[in-house]
KOLFI-743681 format. One record per atom (N, C-alpha, C, O): residue number from 1; atom name; x, y, z; residue in one letter. Coordinates in pm, whole numbers. Example, Ala and Ser with C-alpha at 12.3 -4.5 7.8 and 13.67 -1.06 7.14 Angstrom:
residues 2
<pt 1 "N" <1319 -569 780> "a"> <pt 1 "CA" <1230 -450 780> "a"> <pt 1 "C" <1320 -330 780> "a"> <pt 1 "O" <1424 -332 846> "a"> <pt 2 "N" <1285 -225 708> "s"> <pt 2 "CA" <1367 -106 714> "s"> <pt 2 "C" <1290 3 787> "s"> <pt 2 "O" <1341 114 804> "s"> 
//
This chain:
residues 79
<pt 1 "N" <1056 1036 619> "m"> <pt 1 "CA" <1089 976 742> "m"> <pt 1 "C" <1246 871 706> "m"> <pt 1 "O" <1293 839 597> "m"> <pt 2 "N" <1287 842 831> "k"> <pt 2 "CA" <1352 737 799> "k"> <pt 2 "C" <1331 643 900> "k"> <pt 2 "O" <1273 685 1000> "k"> <pt 3 "N" <1368 516 899> "l"> <pt 3 "CA" <1387 393 924> "l"> <pt 3 "C" <1545 271 824> "l"> <pt 3 "O" <1607 233 725> "l"> <pt 4 "N" <1499 273 1052> "n"> <pt 4 "CA" <1596 133 943> "n"> <pt 4 "C" <1512 -28 931> "n"> <pt 4 "O" <1476 -105 1019> "n"> <pt 5 "N" <1508 -30 863> "v"> <pt 5 "CA" <1458 -169 780> "v"> <pt 5 "C" <1561 -300 742> "v"> <pt 5 "O" <1608 -330 632> "v"> <pt 6 "N" <1576 -356 848> "f"> <pt 6 "CA" <1626 -471 943> "f"> <pt 6 "C" <1724 -465 930> "f"> <pt 6 "O" <1763 -565 870> "f"> <pt 7 "N" <1821 -382 958> "g"> <pt 7 "CA" <1997 -305 968> "g"> <pt 7 "C" <2028 -223 843> "g"> <pt 7 "O" <2138 -186 800> "g"> <pt 8 "N" <1916 -206 797> "k"> <pt 8 "CA" <1969 -78 662> "k"> <pt 8 "C" <1874 26 680> "k"> <pt 8 "O" <1753 13 662> "k"> <pt 9 "N" <1958 179 733> "e"> <pt 9 "CA" <1876 262 751> "e"> <pt 9 "C" <1859 320 586> "e"> <pt 9 "O" <1931 323 486> "e"> <pt 10 "N" <1741 356 617> "v"> <pt 10 "CA" <1657 433 450> "v"> <pt 10 "C" <1552 583 504> "v"> <pt 10 "O" <1480 585 603> "v"> <pt 11 "N" <1567 667 432> "e"> <pt 11 "CA" <1448 754 326> "e"> <pt 11 "C" <1357 748 313> "e"> <pt 11 "O" <1339 626 303> "e"> <pt 12 "N" <1244 806 300> "v"> <pt 12 "CA" <1091 794 260> "v"> <pt 12 "C" <1100 922 257> "v"> <pt 12 "O" <1136 988 354> "v"> <pt 13 "N" <1050 999 85> "i"> <pt 13 "CA" <1045 1111 86> "i"> <pt 13 "C" <945 1098 9> "i"> <pt 13 "O" <929 987 -42> "i"> <pt 14 "N" <845 1212 -24> "r"> <pt 14 "CA" <728 1239 -95> "r"> <pt 14 "C" <754 1321 -152> "r"> <pt 14 "O" <792 1432 -116> "r"> <pt 15 "N" <728 1258 -302> "n"> <pt 15 "CA" <798 1330 -449> "n"> <pt 15 "C" <697 1367 -556> "n"> <pt 15 "O" <674 1258 -609> "n"> <pt 16 "N" <631 1447 -611> "n"> <pt 16 "CA" <550 1469 -670> "n"> <pt 16 "C" <388 1368 -674> "n"> <pt 16 "O" <313 1316 -757> "n"> <pt 17 "N" <404 1385 -526> "n"> <pt 17 "CA" <264 1289 -492> "n"> <pt 17 "C" <337 1124 -566> "n"> <pt 17 "O" <275 1069 -658> "n"> <pt 18 "N" <431 1080 -526> "s"> <pt 18 "CA" <499 970 -495> "s"> <pt 18 "C" <616 924 -386> "s"> <pt 18 "O" <670 993 -300> "s"> <pt 19 "N" <634 805 -416> "w"> <pt 19 "CA" <726 787 -307> "w"> <pt 19 "C" <841 768 -345> "w"> <pt 19 "O" <856 722 -458> "w"> <pt 20 "N" <975 801 -254> "v"> <pt 20 "CA" <1092 785 -326> "v"> <pt 20 "C" <1132 716 -232> "v"> <pt 20 "O" <1060 722 -133> "v"> <pt 21 "N" <1241 635 -224> "v"> <pt 21 "CA" <1288 513 -66> "v"> <pt 21 "C" <1493 547 -118> "v"> <pt 21 "O" <1538 544 -232> "v"> <pt 22 "N" <1556 569 -16> "y"> <pt 22 "CA" <1663 657 -73> "y"> <pt 22 "C" <1770 531 35> "y"> <pt 22 "O" <1733 455 124> "y"> <pt 23 "N" <1840 544 6> "y"> <pt 23 "CA" <1916 387 81> "y"> <pt 23 "C" <2007 530 148> "y"> <pt 23 "O" <2003 626 71> "y"> <pt 24 "N" <2083 553 275> "c"> <pt 24 "CA" <2162 613 361> "c"> <pt 24 "C" <2261 593 382> "c"> <pt 24 "O" <2284 504 464> "c"> <pt 25 "N" <2384 671 315> "g"> <pt 25 "CA" <2503 538 375> "g"> <pt 25 "C" <2562 670 486> "g"> <pt 25 "O" <2495 772 501> "g"> <pt 26 "N" <2711 645 564> "n"> <pt 26 "CA" <2767 721 674> "n"> <pt 26 "C" <2805 787 722> "n"> <pt 26 "O" <2828 807 841> "n"> <pt 27 "N" <2823 856 596> "e"> <pt 27 "CA" <2856 1016 530> "e"> <pt 27 "C" <2775 1101 539> "e"> <pt 27 "O" <2827 1202 584> "e"> <pt 28 "N" <2660 1115 517> "g"> <pt 28 "CA" <2549 1161 499> "g"> <pt 28 "C" <2433 1152 342> "g"> <pt 28 "O" <2315 1184 329> "g"> <pt 29 "N" <2563 1076 216> "k"> <pt 29 "CA" <2508 1052 160> "k"> <pt 29 "C" <2375 920 125> "k"> <pt 29 "O" <2348 822 196> "k"> <pt 30 "N" <2302 966 -21> "k"> <pt 30 "CA" <2216 858 24> "k"> <pt 30 "C" <2231 837 -135> "k"> <pt 30 "O" <2292 903 -219> "k"> <pt 31 "N" <2154 722 -145> "r"> <pt 31 "CA" <2122 672 -324> "r"> <pt 31 "C" <1990 602 -325> "r"> <pt 31 "O" <1956 529 -231> "r"> <pt 32 "N" <1894 628 -462> "i"> <pt 32 "CA" <1782 585 -478> "i"> <pt 32 "C" <1759 401 -441> "i"> <pt 32 "O" <1855 329 -471> "i"> <pt 33 "N" <1671 352 -396> "a"> <pt 33 "CA" <1719 221 -328> "a"> <pt 33 "C" <1518 179 -464> "a"> <pt 33 "O" <1395 166 -460> "a"> <pt 34 "N" <1661 178 -566> "h"> <pt 34 "CA" <1537 106 -664> "h"> <pt 34 "C" <1427 -60 -610> "h"> <pt 34 "O" <1314 -101 -634> "h"> <pt 35 "N" <1503 -90 -558> "d"> <pt 35 "CA" <1441 -223 -523> "d"> <pt 35 "C" <1346 -259 -422> "d"> <pt 35 "O" <1291 -364 -390> "d"> <pt 36 "N" <1343 -77 -362> "i"> <pt 36 "CA" <1190 -122 -295> "i"> <pt 36 "C" <1128 7 -325> "i"> <pt 36 "O" <1166 122 -303> "i"> <pt 37 "N" <1017 -45 -386> "k"> <pt 37 "CA" <866 45 -464> "k"> <pt 37 "C" <753 28 -383> "k"> <pt 37 "O" <697 -72 -337> "k"> <pt 38 "N" <726 186 -372> "l"> <pt 38 "CA" <609 181 -294> "l"> <pt 38 "C" <449 249 -323> "l"> <pt 38 "O" <432 369 -303> "l"> <pt 39 "N" <351 170 -364> "p"> <pt 39 "CA" <278 250 -482> "p"> <pt 39 "C" <223 447 -431> "p"> <pt 39 "O" <187 474 -316> "p"> <pt 40 "N" <229 532 -522> "a"> <pt 40 "CA" <174 654 -505> "a"> <pt 40 "C" <118 692 -384> "a"> <pt 40 "O" <141 766 -288> "a"> <pt 41 "N" <-21 559 -452> "n"> <pt 41 "CA" <-206 574 -402> "n"> <pt 41 "C" <-152 546 -200> "n"> <pt 41 "O" <-223 593 -111> "n"> <pt 42 "N" <-3 452 -164> "l"> <pt 42 "CA" <35 414 -8> "l"> <pt 42 "C" <-35 505 62> "l"> <pt 42 "O" <-22 611 0> "l"> <pt 43 "N" <-115 525 173> "p"> <pt 43 "CA" <-94 612 231> "p"> <pt 43 "C" <44 625 359> "p"> <pt 43 "O" <132 539 374> "p"> <pt 44 "N" <35 711 412> "e"> <pt 44 "CA" <180 717 472> "e"> <pt 44 "C" <205 666 588> "e"> <pt 44 "O" <312 642 644> "e"> <pt 45 "N" <27 641 639> "s"> <pt 45 "CA" <56 536 788> "s"> <pt 45 "C" <57 429 728> "s"> <pt 45 "O" <-54 402 773> "s"> <pt 46 "N" <84 331 659> "d"> <pt 46 "CA" <81 209 535> "d"> <pt 46 "C" <254 210 580> "d"> <pt 46 "O" <277 131 672> "d"> <pt 47 "N" <332 258 548> "v"> <pt 47 "CA" <461 305 475> "v"> <pt 47 "C" <532 161 494> "v"> <pt 47 "O" <560 60 430> "v"> <pt 48 "N" <546 243 683> "v"> <pt 48 "CA" <577 122 754> "v"> <pt 48 "C" <563 -6 774> "v"> <pt 48 "O" <658 -63 826> "v"> <pt 49 "N" <451 -79 741> "t"> <pt 49 "CA" <390 -206 716> "t"> <pt 49 "C" <428 -232 586> "t"> <pt 49 "O" <509 -322 563> "t"> <pt 50 "N" <364 -145 466> "y"> <pt 50 "CA" <435 -202 319> "y"> <pt 50 "C" <562 -210 352> "y"> <pt 50 "O" <571 -332 344> "y"> <pt 51 "N" <712 -161 396> "i"> <pt 51 "CA" <832 -186 340> "i"> <pt 51 "C" <851 -346 472> "i"> <pt 51 "O" <937 -434 478> "i"> <pt 52 "N" <761 -327 534> "d"> <pt 52 "CA" <833 -467 613> "d"> <pt 52 "C" <735 -579 512> "d"> <pt 52 "O" <759 -677 442> "d"> <pt 53 "N" <643 -519 542> "d"> <pt 53 "CA" <621 -664 420> "d"> <pt 53 "C" <720 -724 275> "d"> <pt 53 "O" <706 -826 209> "d"> <pt 54 "N" <779 -658 269> "l"> <pt 54 "CA" <785 -603 87> "l"> <pt 54 "C" <948 -631 154> "l"> <pt 54 "O" <949 -754 154> "l"> <pt 55 "N" <1073 -591 204> "c"> <pt 55 "CA" <1137 -589 260> "c"> <pt 55 "C" <1211 -753 408> "c"> <pt 55 "O" <1325 -761 456> "c"> <pt 56 "N" <1048 -883 442> "h"> <pt 56 "CA" <1067 -968 538> "h"> <pt 56 "C" <1209 -1067 513> "h"> <pt 56 "O" <1237 -1109 625> "h"> <pt 57 "N" <1332 -1133 390> "e"> <pt 57 "CA" <1331 -1230 356> "e"> <pt 57 "C" <1508 -1138 439> "e"> <pt 57 "O" <1594 -1219 474> "e"> <pt 58 "N" <1540 -1003 459> "w"> <pt 58 "CA" <1614 -947 515> "w"> <pt 58 "C" <1641 -910 628> "w"> <pt 58 "O" <1751 -861 653> "w"> <pt 59 "N" <1497 -933 770> "a"> <pt 59 "CA" <1572 -1009 883> "a"> <pt 59 "C" <1651 -1094 940> "a"> <pt 59 "O" <1604 -1207 952> "a"> <pt 60 "N" <1727 -1080 969> "t"> <pt 60 "CA" <1851 -1178 1120> "t"> <pt 60 "C" <1756 -1098 1245> "t"> <pt 60 "O" <1695 -994 1271> "t"> <pt 61 "N" <1816 -1304 1327> "p"> <pt 61 "CA" <1802 -1250 1465> "p"> <pt 61 "C" <1831 -1075 1522> "p"> <pt 61 "O" <1748 -994 1564> "p"> <pt 62 "N" <1976 -1062 1504> "n"> <pt 62 "CA" <1939 -898 1575> "n"> <pt 62 "C" <1936 -824 1494> "n"> <pt 62 "O" <2021 -735 1497> "n"> <pt 63 "N" <1850 -827 1397> "n"> <pt 63 "CA" <1758 -691 1272> "n"> <pt 63 "C" <1621 -759 1227> "n"> <pt 63 "O" <1555 -785 1127> "n"> <pt 64 "N" <1621 -777 1416> "s"> <pt 64 "CA" <1410 -906 1289> "s"> <pt 64 "C" <1306 -751 1313> "s"> <pt 64 "O" <1228 -745 1409> "s"> <pt 65 "N" <1315 -668 1241> "e"> <pt 65 "CA" <1245 -561 1225> "e"> <pt 65 "C" <1233 -440 1165> "e"> <pt 65 "O" <1345 -388 1158> "e"> <pt 66 "N" <1111 -343 1100> "v"> <pt 66 "CA" <1134 -214 1054> "v"> <pt 66 "C" <1139 -113 1220> "v"> <pt 66 "O" <1052 -103 1307> "v"> <pt 67 "N" <1262 -57 1213> "k"> <pt 67 "CA" <1273 96 1309> "k"> <pt 67 "C" <1239 261 1297> "k"> <pt 67 "O" <1332 338 1273> "k"> <pt 68 "N" <1076 322 1317> "v"> <pt 68 "CA" <1109 442 1254> "v"> <pt 68 "C" <1233 500 1354> "v"> <pt 68 "O" <1262 490 1473> "v"> <pt 69 "N" <1288 569 1231> "l"> <pt 69 "CA" <1396 600 1317> "l"> <pt 69 "C" <1362 842 1366> "l"> <pt 69 "O" <1362 918 1463> "l"> <pt 70 "N" <1343 844 1226> "k"> <pt 70 "CA" <1217 982 1231> "k"> <pt 70 "C" <1097 984 1153> "k"> <pt 70 "O" <1077 929 1044> "k"> <pt 71 "N" <1039 1037 1207> "s"> <pt 71 "CA" <877 1006 1159> "s"> <pt 71 "C" <860 1054 1011> "s"> <pt 71 "O" <835 997 905> "s"> <pt 72 "N" <901 1264 1077> "t"> <pt 72 "CA" <848 1361 991> "t"> <pt 72 "C" <857 1314 859> "t"> <pt 72 "O" <951 1235 857> "t"> <pt 73 "N" <794 1324 720> "v"> <pt 73 "CA" <797 1248 625> "v"> <pt 73 "C" <779 1387 520> "v"> <pt 73 "O" <674 1442 489> "v"> <pt 74 "N" <964 1433 466> "y"> <pt 74 "CA" <975 1522 376> "y"> <pt 74 "C" <871 1529 237> "y"> <pt 74 "O" <820 1427 191> "y"> <pt 75 "N" <844 1690 169> "e"> <pt 75 "CA" <755 1610 47> "e"> <pt 75 "C" <901 1778 -4> "e"> <pt 75 "O" <963 1877 33> "e"> <pt 76 "N" <868 1684 -110> "t"> <pt 76 "CA" <902 1807 -239> "t"> <pt 76 "C" <911 1774 -358> "t"> <pt 76 "O" <922 1656 -394> "t"> <pt 77 "N" <907 1907 -462> "d"> <pt 77 "CA" <820 1945 -616> "d"> <pt 77 "C" <960 1968 -675> "d"> <pt 77 "O" <1047 2055 -665> "d"> <pt 78 "N" <941 1834 -749> "s"> <pt 78 "CA" <1107 1859 -841> "s"> <pt 78 "C" <1094 1950 -1015> "s"> <pt 78 "O" <1165 1985 -1110> "s"> <pt 79 "N" <971 1954 -976> "r"> <pt 79 "CA" <930 2050 -1181> "r"> <pt 79 "C" <992 2213 -1113> "r"> <pt 79 "O" <994 2313 -1184> "r"> 
//
């Protein structure tokens, strides 16, 4: 799932029954968002609301909400 979180683009992936959040760069590169931790048992339907609550301090008049850019959640298994 790709989100615009108050102006910052992130990607949320399900990995080994845990959520991993990445910051997305302009060249297609991404890095782990260590400051955005999601509970492993958080349902997919609550991800956007949880991130909104967690990161609401980032809001500005021009970027005042979390927007879903791509709703598909990718699952990986790094075993």
